C-alpha positions, 0 to 999 in steps of 0.5 A: 220672911214673914212681914211685920204685923201692924195694928192701927188704933183709929180708922179716920182720914189720917189712918188711910194715909198711914195705911198707904205708907204701910203698903209701901213697906214690908209690913202688913196691917192685920187689924184696925180698932175704932169705936165708931160703928159707922167705920166698917173697915179701913180700905179692906181691913175690918174695923174690930171696934173697941181696942182688944189687947188679946188680938194679935198680941205679937203685932206692933201698934200705931195710933192712926190719929192726927190729933196730938192730944188724942194720940197722947191720951190713947198711948197710955191705954194700950198694952201692945208694943208700939211700931214705926212706919216710914214710907218707902218714898221718904228720906231718913238719914241713917244718923237720926233717931226715931222713937216708938210710934213715929210715922213718916209719910211719903216724900218727907225728909229727915236729915242727919242728927235729928231726933224724933219723939214718940208718936210724932207724925212727919207728914207728906212732903215735910222736911226736918233738917239737920240736928233738930229735936222734935218732941213727943206727940208732935205733928209736922203737917204736909209741906212744912219746913223745919230748918236746922237746929230747931227744937219743937216741944211736946204736943206742938202742931206745925201747920201745912207749909209753915216754915221754922227758921234755924235754931228756933225753940218752939215750946210745948202745945204750940200751934203754928198756923198754915203758911206761917214763918217762925223767926224767933223762939215761941213759948208754951201754949202759944198760937202763931200765924202770919209772915213773919209769925206773930203770937196771937194767943198765949193759951 
């Protein structure tokens, strides 16, 4: 059986972790695009420079960039269909919904009833518990814990080792700092830090 072909847009640090995730699956990375001329290749796969719609048109594309706003901007500029990557060492319950472009890294856990939006990253060792709604272009950073019934809005970053307590609603384009503990609802565009989490900016 032929392996699923994948293309990356982006050849930076996040792309290397994503490439490792691909290698753990039955898929194969066949092309990488990044306009930075200093990035010659991605772990042996040649960087082809600017995106080209006619290269491997049958392949699925992933935006291999950690920045939420950049992923959103790029997503509207490509013609390939979007794929998904779920690392072989991740645990994703069968009764979840993963949208196109989702990236699930090693030792991540996504539990029953949760829905993950388009182009969202669930990074290494992150946990998203039952019945959560995670929006498009979100990044759940390494080691973060999203407890049950949480809603996270589009474009939000949940920092490394942060915790969001059950049933909290986090707005769009929020930044939750590393190690913060969110105990209440957070409005759009806020920055939250500390234990318990406090809003230090309303954007």
